[in-house]
C-alpha positions as CSV (number, residue, x, y, z in Angstrom):
1,M,2.6,-7.3,-36.6
2,E,4.5,-7.2,-33.3
3,Q,4.6,-3.4,-33.4
4,K,0.9,-3.2,-33.6
5,D,0.5,-5.3,-30.4
6,V,2.8,-3.0,-28.6
7,F,0.8,0.0,-29.8
8,R,-2.4,-1.5,-28.5
9,M,-0.8,-2.1,-25.1
10,E,0.2,1.5,-24.9
11,D,-3.3,2.7,-26.0
12,K,-4.9,0.5,-23.3
13,M,-2.6,1.9,-20.6
14,A,-3.5,5.4,-21.6
15,V,-7.2,4.6,-21.3
16,D,-6.7,3.0,-17.8
17,V,-4.9,6.2,-16.6
18,N,-7.8,8.3,-17.8
19,I,-10.3,6.1,-15.9
20,A,-8.3,6.5,-12.7
21,K,-8.6,10.3,-12.9
22,K,-12.4,10.2,-12.9
23,D,-12.7,9.0,-9.3
24,P,-14.9,11.5,-7.5
25,I,-13.5,13.5,-4.6
26,K,-15.6,12.9,-1.5
27,F,-15.9,14.8,1.8
28,E,-17.3,13.1,4.9
29,D,-17.8,14.4,8.4
30,W,-18.6,13.0,11.8
31,F,-18.2,14.2,15.3
32,N,-17.7,12.9,18.9
33,V,-19.5,14.5,21.9
34,K,-18.2,14.2,25.4
35,V,-20.1,15.7,28.3
36,Y,-18.4,16.3,31.6
37,D,-19.9,17.3,35.0
38,K,-18.5,20.2,37.1
39,E,-15.9,18.0,38.7
40,G,-14.6,16.9,35.3
41,N,-16.1,13.4,35.4
42,L,-17.1,12.0,32.0
43,K,-20.9,11.6,31.8
44,E,-21.3,10.8,28.1
45,D,-19.0,9.8,25.1
46,V,-21.0,9.4,21.9
47,D,-19.9,9.3,18.2
48,H,-22.3,10.9,15.7
49,K,-21.6,9.4,12.3
50,S,-23.5,12.2,10.5
51,H,-22.0,11.7,7.0
52,N,-23.4,13.9,4.2
53,T,-24.3,16.9,6.4
54,M,-22.3,19.4,4.3
55,G,-24.1,22.7,4.2
56,T,-25.3,24.3,1.0
57,N,-21.9,26.1,0.6
58,G,-19.8,23.4,2.3
59,I,-18.0,21.9,-0.7
60,A,-17.6,25.3,-2.3
61,M,-16.0,26.6,1.0
62,I,-13.5,23.7,1.0
63,M,-12.6,24.1,-2.7
64,D,-12.4,27.9,-2.4
65,Q,-9.4,27.5,-0.1
66,L,-7.4,26.3,-3.1
67,L,-7.6,29.7,-4.7
68,L,-4.8,32.3,-4.4
69,S,-7.4,34.7,-2.9
70,P,-10.3,32.7,-1.4
71,S,-13.7,34.5,-1.3
72,Y,-14.9,32.4,1.7
73,A,-13.3,32.9,5.1
74,K,-11.8,29.8,6.7
75,V,-13.9,27.9,9.2
76,T,-13.0,29.0,12.7
77,D,-16.0,28.5,14.9
78,M,-18.5,25.8,16.1
79,A,-22.1,26.7,17.0
80,F,-24.3,24.8,19.4
81,G,-28.1,24.9,19.1
82,L,-31.4,23.7,20.5
83,G,-33.3,23.1,17.2
84,S,-32.7,21.2,13.9
85,P,-30.1,22.4,11.3
86,S,-31.0,23.4,7.8
87,G,-28.6,23.5,4.8
88,T,-27.4,27.0,5.7
89,A,-27.8,27.6,9.5
90,L,-28.7,26.0,12.8
91,G,-32.4,25.9,13.6
92,N,-32.0,27.6,17.0
93,E,-28.4,28.6,17.7
94,A,-27.6,29.2,21.3
95,L,-23.9,29.7,21.4
96,R,-20.9,30.0,19.0
97,V,-17.3,29.5,20.1
98,T,-13.9,29.6,18.4
99,F,-12.2,26.3,18.1
100,T,-9.8,25.3,20.9
101,S,-7.8,23.4,18.3
102,K,-7.8,22.7,14.6
103,T,-5.3,20.2,13.2
104,R,-4.7,18.1,10.0
105,S,-3.3,14.7,9.8
106,G,-3.1,13.4,6.2
107,N,-6.6,13.9,4.6
108,I,-8.4,14.5,8.0
109,V,-9.0,17.9,9.6
110,T,-10.0,17.8,13.2
111,M,-11.7,20.7,15.0
112,V,-12.4,20.8,18.7
113,A,-14.7,23.3,20.6
114,T,-16.1,23.4,24.2
115,C,-19.5,24.6,25.3
116,T,-19.8,25.6,28.9
117,S,-22.7,28.1,29.1
118,I,-25.8,26.1,28.0
119,T,-28.2,24.4,30.4
120,G,-30.7,22.2,28.6
121,T,-30.6,19.8,25.6
122,V,-28.2,20.5,22.8
123,T,-29.7,19.0,19.7
124,E,-27.5,20.5,16.9
125,A,-24.0,21.7,16.1
126,G,-22.4,23.3,13.1
127,L,-19.1,24.6,11.7
128,F,-19.0,28.3,10.6
129,N,-16.6,30.8,9.2
130,Q,-17.7,33.7,11.4
131,H,-17.7,34.2,15.2
132,T,-20.9,36.1,15.3
133,L,-24.4,34.9,14.2
134,G,-24.5,34.5,10.4
135,G,-21.6,33.7,8.2
136,D,-21.4,30.5,6.1
137,M,-22.0,27.0,7.6
138,M,-19.7,24.3,6.2
139,C,-21.5,21.4,7.8
140,S,-23.9,20.5,10.6
141,G,-25.2,17.6,12.6
142,A,-27.9,16.5,14.9
143,C,-27.3,15.2,18.4
144,N,-29.2,15.0,21.7
145,H,-27.2,15.8,24.9
146,T,-28.7,17.2,28.1
147,L,-26.5,19.6,30.1
148,A,-27.0,20.3,33.7
149,P,-25.7,23.6,35.2
150,D,-21.9,23.6,35.2
151,D,-21.6,20.7,32.7
152,S,-19.3,21.1,29.7
153,L,-19.8,19.6,26.3
154,V,-16.7,19.0,24.1
155,I,-17.2,18.3,20.4
156,T,-14.4,16.9,18.3
157,W,-15.4,17.2,14.6
158,H,-13.6,15.3,11.8
159,V,-13.8,16.2,8.1
160,T,-12.2,13.6,5.8
161,G,-11.4,14.2,2.1
162,S,-10.9,11.1,-0.1
């Protein structure tokens, strides 16, 4: 009788382990925008908590990097636009630049890019795996920041896996 109780305990422990393995993997992103005037004075500092803006291929692009020979190129560039993003592209892309930095700390990847050649209102941004127009968009977000001539806009984008 005592052995049967021990067996039940082991069986329950095995079930608990299987339940723990079923937790979903989530990816969330958000970005911070800083706008500086031509003298380098901070004009704006705004967080955009734009969770769930992964592009149509976003999750596939992340998971693809686990392969020995990934089919998607790594994300290298940030684009700035004057429209509204879709699931695959920005609505009215105005500029695309290579990241000035890309780092990882634990489960958070942080990418930074600077826009210095747009005058007007930047309303969208996105992360891409190609420097020229086109390529695959991993994620995007909406914003609303007006740039005067000689202003610079710095976006720091965070992608968290949990």
